[in-house]
TIFI-590572 format. One record per residue: residue in one letter; z, x, y of N, C-alpha, C in turn. Coordinates in steps of 0.1 Angstrom, whole numbers, padded with zeros to 4 digits, always signed. Each point is the difference from the previous one (the first is absolute). Last residue first. Layout:
residues N
AZXYZXYZXY;...
This chain:
residues 232
S-0011-0330+0131-0002-0010-0008-0016-0010+0000;R-0002+0052+0011+0003-0018+0006+0000-0003-0009;E+0001+0058-0010-0006-0015-0008+0004-0013+0014;M-0010+0049+0027+0018-0007-0010-0014-0006-0006;V-0023+0041+0005+0008-0009+0009+0010-0012-0006;A-0028+0054+0003+0005-0006-0010+0012-0009+0002;L-0045+0028+0016+0012-0003+0007+0005-0010-0008;T-0035+0039-0019-0002-0016+0002+0018-0001+0008;G-0018+0040-0016-0003-0001+0018+0008-0011+0003;D-0011+0009-0048-0011+0007+0004+0005-0002+0013;P+0040-0003-0027-0005+0009-0004-0023-0002+0010;Y+0040-0032+0021-0009+0000-0017-0005+0012-0001;Y+0039-0010+0036-0016+0002-0003-0003+0003-0012;A+0042-0013+0041+0002+0009-0019-0016-0008+0000;E+0044-0014+0035-0011+0005+0000+0003+0007-0009;A+0035-0019+0008-0013-0007-0013-0013+0005+0002;P+0043+0017+0026-0005+0001-0020-0008-0010-0003;S-0002+0023+0053+0004-0016-0010+0000+0005-0016;G+0008+0036+0040-0006-0007-0003+0001-0015-0011;A+0013+0060+0021+0000-0012-0010-0009-0015+0003;P-0017+0057-0020+0004-0012+0019+0006-0013-0001;R+0022+0018-0037-0008+0008+0015-0012-0002+0000;F+0046-0024-0032-0015+0005-0002-0006-0002+0016;V+0042-0011-0040-0003+0003+0019-0011+0007-0001;G+0032-0037-0040-0016+0007+0005+0000+0008+0020;L+0024-0026-0055+0004+0004+0017-0010+0009+0004;V+0001-0039-0035+0000+0015+0001+0000+0000+0016;R+0010-0035-0052+0003+0003+0013-0005+0011+0009;L-0011-0041-0041-0002+0016+0006+0000+0010+0016;E+0008-0057-0025-0004+0007+0004+0004+0017+0002;R+0004-0032-0046+0009+0003+0012-0013+0010+0008;E-0012-0003-0042+0003-0013+0001+0007-0005+0013;G-0022+0051-0016+0005-0010+0000+0003-0016+0003;T-0034+0036+0012-0002-0001-0015+0016-0009-0004;N-0030+0016+0044+0012+0000-0006-0002-0008-0017;A-0031+0040+0036+0004-0014-0009+0014-0008-0008;L-0033+0030+0041+0011+0003-0006+0001-0016-0005;C-0040+0040+0015+0003-0012-0002+0012+0002-0008;H-0037+0030+0023+0011-0006-0007+0003-0014+0001;V-0035+0048+0028+0004-0018-0008+0004+0001-0012;L-0002+0027+0041+0005+0005-0011+0000-0015-0001;R+0000+0008+0041-0014-0004-0003+0000+0006-0012;A+0041+0017+0023-0009-0010+0010-0006+0005-0011;P+0038+0013-0026-0012+0007+0011-0004-0010+0004;L+0044-0002-0026-0013-0014-0002-0010+0005+0013;H+0044+0011-0033+0000+0001+0018-0010-0003-0011;I+0047-0013-0019-0018-0001-0003-0004+0001+0015;C+0047-0009-0033-0003+0003+0012-0019+0008-0002;S+0048-0039-0032-0019+0020+0003+0000+0002+0017;G+0038-0030-0016+0001+0013+0002-0008+0008+0004;A-0003-0047-0029+0008+0002+0013+0004+0023+0002;S-0040-0015-0027+0007-0005+0001+0009+0003+0013;L-0056+0013-0029+0017+0000+0013+0007-0016-0002;S-0043+0034-0028+0009-0004+0005+0013-0002+0013;A-0055+0011-0006+0015+0007+0002+0005-0007-0005;R-0058+0005-0017+0015-0004+0004+0014+0004+0005;E-0057+0009+0007+0010+0000-0009+0015-0005+0003;G-0041-0007+0020-0003-0005-0017+0010+0007-0004;G-0012+0003+0048-0014+0008-0011+0007-0005-0016;I+0040-0011+0021-0010+0005+0008-0005+0012-0011;E+0042-0036+0001-0009+0000-0001-0012+0002+0009;L+0055-0007-0013-0005+0003+0011-0012+0005-0005;Y+0036-0040-0015-0007+0009-0004-0012+0008+0011;G+0054-0030-0015-0020-0004+0000-0003+0016+0000;D+0058-0029+0009-0016+0008-0005-0010-0003-0001;G+0047-0010+0031-0013-0010-0007-0009+0019-0007;E+0028+0009+0042+0008-0008-0011-0012-0001-0009;L-0002+0025+0042+0011+0001-0004+0010-0013-0012;V-0037+0045+0012-0003-0012-0004+0015-0007-0005;Y-0027+0029+0040+0012-0001-0007-0001-0008-0003;I-0042+0033+0027+0008-0013-0010+0012+0003-0005;V-0040+0021+0041+0016-0002-0010+0004-0013-0008;E-0046+0019+0026+0005-0010+0002+0011+0007-0013;D-0047+0006+0040+0009+0007-0009+0008-0014-0005;Y-0043-0022+0017+0015+0006+0006-0001+0010-0011;T-0035-0038-0006-0002+0015+0013+0009+0010+0006;H-0004-0025-0051+0007-0008+0012-0004+0020+0011;F-0016-0035-0048-0001+0015+0003+0003-0001+0017;H-0005-0022-0058-0007-0004+0022+0007+0018+0007;D-0007-0041-0047+0003+0016+0001-0008-0004+0013;P+0024-0037-0016-0013+0005-0008+0001+0011+0006;A+0042-0026-0018-0012-0003+0008-0010+0010-0001;R+0038-0025-0031-0012+0020+0002-0004-0008+0013;G+0050-0023-0024-0018-0001+0001-0004+0018+0003;P+0048-0027+0016-0005-0005-0015-0017+0008+0001;P+0020+0001+0051+0004-0004-0011-0006+0003-0017;I+0014+0022+0043-0007+0005-0008-0001-0014-0004;L+0024+0020+0044+0002-0012-0010-0008-0001-0003;G+0012+0048+0033-0010-0018-0007+0006-0005-0007;I+0026+0019+0047-0002+0001-0016-0011-0007-0011;F+0003+0031+0045-0005-0013-0002+0006+0007-0014;Q-0011+0030+0045+0011-0005-0008-0005-0016-0005;T-0029+0036+0028+0000-0015+0002+0010+0005-0017;V-0009+0039+0043+0000-0006-0012+0005-0017+0005;S+0000+0029+0036-0011+0007-0007-0003-0006-0020;A+0025-0025+0046-0012+0006+0002-0009+0010-0013;C+0052-0037+0009-0008+0017-0006-0013-0001+0001;G+0020-0031+0016+0002+0009+0009-0007+0015-0008;A-0003-0049-0010+0016+0005-0002+0008+0012+0009;E-0045-0016-0010+0002-0010+0013+0012+0000-0004;P-0020+0034-0024-0003-0002+0015+0006-0009+0006;H+0024+0004-0048-0017+0007+0002+0002-0004+0018;A+0031-0002-0049+0003+0003+0012-0020+0002+0006;G+0019-0034-0028+0006+0007+0004-0005+0012+0009;L-0022-0051-0025-0006+0017+0007+0017+0003+0002;V-0022-0032-0046+0019+0002+0011-0006+0013+0009;F-0037-0023-0031+0009+0002-0002+0008+0004+0016;Q-0036-0030-0049+0010+0008+0014+0005+0013+0004;R-0038-0021-0033+0006+0009-0004+0005-0007+0017;G-0039-0017-0023+0015-0004-0001+0008+0007+0006;A-0043+0020+0010+0001-0004-0024+0015-0010-0002;T-0007+0020+0052-0008-0001-0010+0001-0002-0011;A+0039-0008+0041-0013+0007-0005-0015-0002-0012;S+0053-0019+0037-0020-0003-0009-0001+0014-0006;Q+0050-0011+0023-0014-0003+0001-0002+0003-0013;R+0048-0012+0012-0012+0010-0009-0008-0011+0009;E+0050+0011+0024-0014-0006-0007-0011+0003-0008;S+0055+0015+0013-0011+0003+0000-0010-0014-0004;A+0041+0016-0016+0006-0011+0016-0014-0003+0002;V+0002+0037-0029+0009-0009-0006-0005-0018+0004;L-0002+0047+0021-0011-0004-0002+0007-0011-0012;D+0022+0021+0040+0001-0008-0006-0013-0004-0007;I+0002+0044+0045-0003-0015-0004+0007-0005-0019;V+0000+0039+0037+0010-0007-0004-0004-0013-0008;A-0021+0050+0034+0008-0019-0007+0001-0004-0007;Y-0006+0038+0045+0002+0002-0014+0002-0018-0006;P-0018+0025+0041+0002+0013+0000+0013-0002-0021;S-0051-0021+0027+0015-0008-0001+0007+0023-0006;A-0049-0008+0005+0011-0009+0010+0008-0005+0002;A-0019+0050-0024+0002-0017+0004+0004-0011+0010;P-0035+0045-0009+0009-0003+0005+0001-0018-0004;E-0017+0032-0040-0007-0008+0013+0009-0001+0010;P+0003+0033-0039+0005-0007-0002-0006-0008+0018;D+0012+0045-0036-0015-0006+0010+0003-0016+0003;H+0015-0003-0043+0003+0014+0004-0012-0002+0014;V+0033-0032-0025-0005+0000+0002-0007+0016+0008;V+0030-0018-0041+0006+0005+0011-0017+0001-0001;V+0033-0032-0027-0015+0006+0003+0000+0001+0011;S+0034-0020-0031+0000+0007+0009-0013+0008+0002;L+0033-0037-0028-0011+0009-0009-0003+0004+0020;I+0050-0006-0016-0013-0004+0003-0009+0010-0009;A+0050-0020-0005-0008+0006-0002-0011-0002+0001;L+0058+0003+0000-0014-0006+0003-0009+0006-0004;E+0049-0010-0011-0015+0009-0005-0006-0006+0001;N+0027-0010+0039+0009+0001-0024-0019-0005-0006;A+0015+0023+0057-0008-0001-0010+0005-0007-0017;D+0015+0014+0056+0007-0013-0009-0013-0003-0015;T-0025+0020+0034+0016+0000-0001+0008-0008-0003;I-0048+0030+0023+0003-0012-0015+0015+0005+0004;S-0042+0018+0038+0009+0003-0014+0008-0013-0004;W-0034+0026+0032+0003-0011-0004+0009-0002-0016;A-0027+0018+0055+0001+0006-0009+0011-0018-0011;E-0052+0012+0024+0011-0006+0001+0008+0001-0007;G-0040+0025+0003+0009+0005+0007+0009-0007+0002;R-0044-0023-0014+0004+0012-0005+0013+0008+0010;E+0005-0052-0020-0015+0011+0011+0003+0013-0001;V+0022-0042-0033+0002+0006+0014-0008+0011-0002;F+0003-0051-0033-0007+0008+0009+0007+0008+0010;A+0010-0028-0043+0004-0003+0009-0014+0014+0002;A+0023-0042-0032-0015+0008+0004+0008+0010+0016;T+0022-0034-0044+0000-0002+0014-0007+0012+0001;G+0008-0017-0039-0005-0008+0000-0004+0005+0013;Q+0042+0007-0021-0009+0001-0004-0006-0007+0000;A+0031+0016+0039+0000-0010-0020-0011+0002-0005;L+0030+0023+0053-0010-0006-0008-0002+0001-0014;E+0016-0007+0055+0007+0001-0012-0013-0002-0014;H+0006+0028+0050-0004-0017-0006+0000+0002-0013;E+0016+0023+0053+0003-0005-0012-0007-0010-0013;A-0005+0034+0048+0002-0012+0001-0001-0001-0018;D-0013+0040+0027+0013-0004+0003+0007-0015+0000;A-0037+0022-0018-0005+0002+0023+0009-0010-0005;V+0003+0000-0040-0010+0005+0003+0001-0008+0017;I+0020+0003-0052+0006-0001+0009-0010+0008+0009;L+0005-0033-0047-0002+0013+0004-0001-0003+0016;S+0030-0015-0048-0004-0006+0011-0007+0017+0011;G+0011-0030-0055+0005+0019+0013-0006-0008+0013;T-0008-0012-0060+0005+0001+0014+0004+0006+0009;G-0032-0007-0048+0011+0000+0007+0001-0002+0011;A-0047+0001-0026+0015-0001+0001+0015+0007+0011;L-0051-0003+0008-0006+0002-0011+0013-0003-0010;V-0021+0007+0056+0011-0005-0012-0003-0004-0014;Y-0029+0022+0036+0002-0010-0005+0016+0003-0002;F-0032+0031+0040+0010-0006-0008+0002-0013-0009;V-0033+0038+0031+0004-0013-0005+0012+0003-0012;E-0015+0036+0039+0003-0005-0006+0005-0017-0002;A-0028+0049+0025+0010-0013+0003+0008-0001-0007;S-0014+0051+0017-0007-0008-0012+0014-0016+0004;E+0004+0042+0028-0015+0000-0006-0007-0011-0009;D+0047+0013+0014-0006+0003+0013-0018-0007-0003;D+0048-0016-0021-0005+0009-0001-0015-0005+0003;V+0058-0002-0008-0011-0007+0006-0013+0011-0005;H+0051-0017-0020-0014-0003-0002-0007+0005+0014;E+0060+0002-0012-0015-0005+0008-0011+0009-0009;D+0035-0013-0037+0001+0009+0009-0014-0007+0012;S+0029-0032-0030-0013+0004-0001+0009+0015+0009;D+0032-0034-0032-0010+0006+0021-0007+0013-0002;G+0017-0030-0048+0000+0000+0010-0008+0010+0020;E-0026-0005-0043+0012-0002-0006+0007+0002+0014;F-0057-0004-0016+0014+0006+0008+0012-0006-0007;R-0059+0015-0003+0014-0005-0011+0019+0006+0013;L-0062-0004-0005+0011+0008+0011+0009-0008-0010;L-0055+0007-0013+0015-0004+0000+0012+0006+0005;R-0056+0009+0013+0006-0002-0006+0014-0011+0007;Q-0046+0021+0020-0004-0014-0014+0018+0004-0005;S-0034+0020+0043+0008+0004-0017+0008-0016-0001;F-0054+0006+0024+0016-0006-0004+0009+0019-0010;V-0051+0001+0015+0010+0000+0009+0014-0016+0002;S-0027+0034-0036+0005+0011+0007+0005-0015+0012;C-0004+0007-0050+0005-0017+0010+0002+0009+0015;G-0009+0027-0050-0004-0009+0006-0004-0010+0005;R+0042+0023-0009-0009-0005-0015-0007-0005+0012;D+0010+0026+0021+0009+0008-0008-0005-0004-0009;A+0009-0018+0033-0014+0001+0000-0001+0012-0007;N+0029-0042-0011-0007+0006+0017-0009+0009-0002;F+0030-0043-0034-0011+0010+0007+0001+0008+0020;L+0043-0011-0031-0010-0008-0007-0017+0005+0001;H+0053+0016+0011-0019+0000+0006-0006-0006-0009;G+0046+0011+0004+0000-0008+0004-0012-0002-0009;G+0019+0045+0008+0003-0003+0008-0009-0020-0002;P-0001+0031-0036+0013-0001+0008+0003-0006+0010;D-0035-0010-0035-0002+0006+0015+0012-0006+0002;D-0018-0015-0039+0007+0009-0006+0001+0012+0013;S+0001-0059-0003-0009+0016+0007+0012+0010-0007;E-0006-0054-0011+0010+0008-0002-0005+0019+0005;H-0025-0045-0005+0009-0002+0013+0011+0012+0003;M-0051+0011-0020+0005-0007-0003+0008+0000+0013;A-0048+0008+0003+0007+0009-0005+0011-0009+0004;Y-0054+0017+0000+0012-0013-0006+0009+0008+0000;E-0043+0014+0024+0005+0000-0006+0010-0009+0003;V-0050-0007-0007+0008-0006+0011+0015+0006-0006;D-0044+0007-0029-0001+0002+0014+0008-0001+0015;M+0006-0003-0059-0008-0009+0015+0004+0007+0008;
């Protein structure tokens, strides 16, 4: 398979799932774990988007405190200091955005549990996290909700990293398949023809971050034709 594929538990001591050493120069996808209070963190070169996988705690940023729980998403701009406090088995999926575009806001915190579902192609839906309208100019973060079945092969014009939150399925590229389950992670370079299929009986839920920012519903068939939503 001509796309790197990795599982949830990284062998990188820094918790990296994808980074430049693994063929992904646009992002660094990593798993962070916190207990209690953390040191202050600031990155003058990169922005960062978060998604809480499990546990609880609080995010301290711009002299404000925001509660974190499963389903909370956040964005922190380049050069903005942040820290974690009162963490209890807090697990966060982080995507570091290298050389980001200037953001409209220093940070944003979004409750994806309460966010409205939007429609994409092949009966799929998504929920938006960090994105330009939330102040994050460089990327779009979303949860993809994939019903049972297989959609047609397609590609996107953006570079994307994906983390499987729950469900079972497979990634297919060029006739080769790799099994997916909770904790699987994927890097899809722009214009790579692929398909994510759901082989279970319930929704396959995936967390995606892509650049340049745009709509998760935008996709193209292998011949370059724009995929459109079916109307009921």
